[in-house]
C-alpha positions in Angstrom: 0.4 -1.9 1.1 1.3 0.0 -2.1 2.8 -1.7 -5.2 3.7 0.2 -8.4 4.8 -1.6 -11.5 6.1 -0.1 -14.8 4.9 3.4 -14.2 5.6 5.5 -17.3 4.9 9.2 -18.0 5.9 11.4 -20.9 5.3 15.1 -21.7 5.4 15.2 -25.5 8.7 13.7 -26.6 10.2 13.9 -23.1 10.1 10.6 -21.2 10.0 11.6 -17.6 9.3 8.2 -16.0 10.7 5.2 -17.7 9.2 2.2 -15.9 9.1 2.7 -12.2 8.7 -0.3 -9.8 8.1 0.6 -6.2 6.8 -1.2 -3.1 5.7 0.6 0.1 4.9 -1.4 3.2 2.6 -0.3 6.0 4.6 1.9 8.4 7.3 2.7 5.9 8.8 6.1 5.7 10.3 6.2 2.2 12.5 9.1 1.2 12.7 9.8 -2.5 15.9 11.5 -3.5 17.4 12.8 -6.7 18.5 15.8 -8.6 16.0 18.2 -10.2 14.4 16.7 -13.3 14.9 13.1 -12.1 11.1 12.5 -12.1 10.5 12.5 -8.3 7.6 14.9 -8.2 6.0 13.5 -11.4 6.0 10.1 -9.9 4.3 11.4 -6.8 1.7 13.3 -8.8 0.9 10.2 -10.9 0.4 8.2 -7.7 -2.2 10.7 -6.5 -3.7 11.2 -10.0 -2.7 14.8 -10.3 -1.0 13.7 -13.5 -2.3 10.8 -15.6 0.3 8.1 -16.2 0.8 6.7 -19.7 1.3 3.1 -18.4 1.6 1.0 -15.3 -0.4 -0.5 -12.5 -1.0 0.5 -8.9 -2.1 -2.0 -6.3 -3.2 -0.3 -3.1 -4.0 -2.7 -0.2 -5.2 -5.4 -2.7 -7.1 -3.0 -5.1 -5.4 -3.0 -8.5 -5.9 -0.3 -11.1 -4.5 0.4 -14.6 -3.0 3.8 -14.2 -3.6 4.8 -17.9 -7.2 3.8 -17.7 -8.2 4.6 -14.2 -11.8 5.7 -13.7 -13.1 8.7 -11.8 -14.7 6.4 -9.2 -11.4 4.6 -8.7 -9.5 7.9 -8.3 -12.0 9.2 -5.7 -11.9 5.9 -3.8 -8.1 5.9 -3.7 -7.8 9.5 -2.8 -10.0 9.0 0.2 -7.3 6.7 1.6 -4.4 9.0 1.0 -3.2 12.5 1.9 -1.1 14.9 -0.1 1.1 17.7 1.2 2.3 20.2 -1.5 5.5 22.1 -1.6 3.6 25.4 -1.8 0.9 24.7 0.8 -2.1 25.1 -1.5 -4.2 26.7 1.2 -7.4 28.7 0.5 -6.4 32.3 1.0 -9.9 33.3 2.0 -10.3 30.6 4.7 -8.9 30.3 8.2 -6.5 27.6 9.2 -9.5 25.7 10.7 -11.6 26.2 7.6 -8.8 24.9 5.4 -8.7 21.7 7.4 -12.4 21.2 7.5 -13.1 22.0 3.9 -12.3 18.6 2.5 -14.1 16.8 5.3 -17.3 18.7 4.8 -17.3 19.0 1.0 -15.6 15.8 -0.2 -16.6 13.5 2.7 -20.0 15.0 3.5 -19.1 15.1 7.2 -21.3 17.2 9.6 -19.6 20.5 10.4 -19.5 19.9 14.1 -17.7 16.6 13.7 -15.4 18.1 11.1 -14.5 21.0 13.4 -13.6 18.6 16.2 -11.4 16.5 14.0 -9.8 19.6 12.5 -9.0 21.2 15.9 -7.4 17.9 17.0 -5.3 17.9 13.9 -4.2 21.5 14.5 -3.2 20.6 18.0 -1.2 17.7 16.7 0.9 20.1 14.5 1.2 22.8 17.1 -1.2 25.2 15.4 -4.2 25.2 17.8 -3.6 28.8 18.7 -3.7 29.8 15.1 -7.0 28.1 14.1 -8.7 31.4 13.3 -5.8 32.9 11.4 -5.8 33.3 7.6 -2.8 32.1 5.5 -1.5 35.7 5.0 -1.2 36.0 8.8 1.0 32.8 9.1 4.6 32.1 8.3 5.5 29.7 5.6 6.3 27.0 8.2 3.0 27.6 9.9 1.1 27.4 6.6 2.8 24.1 5.9 1.9 22.7 9.3 -1.7 23.6 8.5 -1.4 21.7 5.2 -0.1 18.7 7.1 -3.0 19.0 9.5 -5.4 19.0 6.5 -3.8 15.8 5.2 -3.9 14.1 8.6 -7.5 15.1 9.3 -8.8 12.5 6.8 -6.9 9.8 8.7 -5.2 8.6 5.5 -3.4 5.2 5.2 -0.5 6.9 3.4 0.6 10.5 3.1 2.5 11.8 0.1 4.8 14.7 0.7 6.1 16.7 -2.3 9.3 18.5 -1.1 7.4 20.0 1.9 10.2 22.2 3.0 11.5 23.5 -0.4 9.6 26.7 -0.2 10.7 27.5 3.3 13.5 29.6 4.7 16.1 27.4 6.5 15.0 28.6 10.0 11.4 27.5 9.3 12.3 24.1 7.9 13.0 22.6 11.3 9.4 23.1 12.6 8.0 21.2 9.6 10.5 18.4 9.8 9.8 18.0 13.5 6.1 17.4 12.8 7.0 14.9 10.1 9.4 13.1 12.4 6.6 12.8 15.0 4.3 11.3 12.4 7.0 8.8 11.5 7.4 7.9 15.2 3.6 7.2 15.3 4.0 4.7 12.6 2.4 6.7 9.8 3.1 5.4 6.3 4.8 8.2 4.3 6.3 8.7 0.9 8.4 11.8 0.9 10.1 13.5 -2.0 12.7 15.6 -0.3 16.1 17.2 -0.5 16.5 17.1 3.3 19.3 14.6 3.7 19.2 14.6 7.5 15.5 13.6 7.4 16.2 10.9 4.8 19.1 9.5 6.8 17.7 9.6 10.3 13.9 9.4 9.9 13.2 7.4 6.8 13.6 3.6 7.0 14.1 3.3 3.3 15.6 5.6 0.6 14.9 5.5 -3.1 17.3 7.4 -5.4 16.0 8.4 -8.9 17.9 9.7 -11.9 16.8 10.2 -15.4 13.3 8.8 -14.8 14.4 5.5 -13.3 15.1 4.2 -9.8 18.9 3.8 -9.7 19.1 2.4 -6.2 17.0 1.8 -3.2 18.0 0.4 0.2 17.6 0.9 3.9 18.7 4.4 4.9 21.7 3.1 6.7 23.0 1.1 3.8 22.1 3.8 1.3 24.2 6.4 3.0 27.0 4.2 4.3 27.5 1.8 1.4 25.9 3.0 -1.8 26.1 0.4 -4.6 25.8 2.4 -7.7 28.3 4.9 -9.2 25.6 7.5 -9.8 24.4 7.2 -6.2 28.0 7.8 -5.0 28.3 10.8 -7.2 25.1 12.3 -5.9 26.1 11.8 -2.3 29.5 13.2 -2.9 28.0 16.3 -4.4 25.8 16.7 -1.3 28.7 16.2 1.1 30.7 18.9 -0.7 27.8 21.4 -0.6 27.2 20.7 3.0 30.7 21.7 3.8 30.5 25.1 2.1 
């Protein structure tokens, strides 16, 4: 469904992505792990054209684009087929939960308001936020805001949803409600590419795990093999650090 080859990105003299190759199949839930600065978020932002890659190709369901020379028309066409959930929600403060979900449908997709409202309300039901449809972001907890953001991504019925550390801005007690929604999406067969530090999600929900370090993919495998039998020394070091911290 999604094939990335030789993805490269630098900021000045800093090489952040050094030739990423990645395949995502329909129905995959791929967890992207790695320490801060490993290039995880930059990779995701390049895939959704929030950052412009310096080199590489993307093939999305047979449509191939040169990432360094992608046109605005190609970007718009590909974005219509994807959803993106940010770590800091990115909701419009002056719009209700319902309006935040309908905005993209009405403005970007030119959908009639009544149809957009129906789709948005169904998406809010799906994430357990139907009773907060008329609330503004400042009236919602962080977990509730992130569930609205997920509803916004789902409303466009994307073929793949990118998640950029969706729980990193949340208090631990609010993280569970967001992960529960993501788990249910995975159980529906949604294709998801998730940058995360939630090891439990990666181990028990993702079917594949990709570990990045220093701008390259060090190791990728099934979740079971990744956690039970890591092949690379750097992967073993990373997992050992996580296990030590989880015991604190």
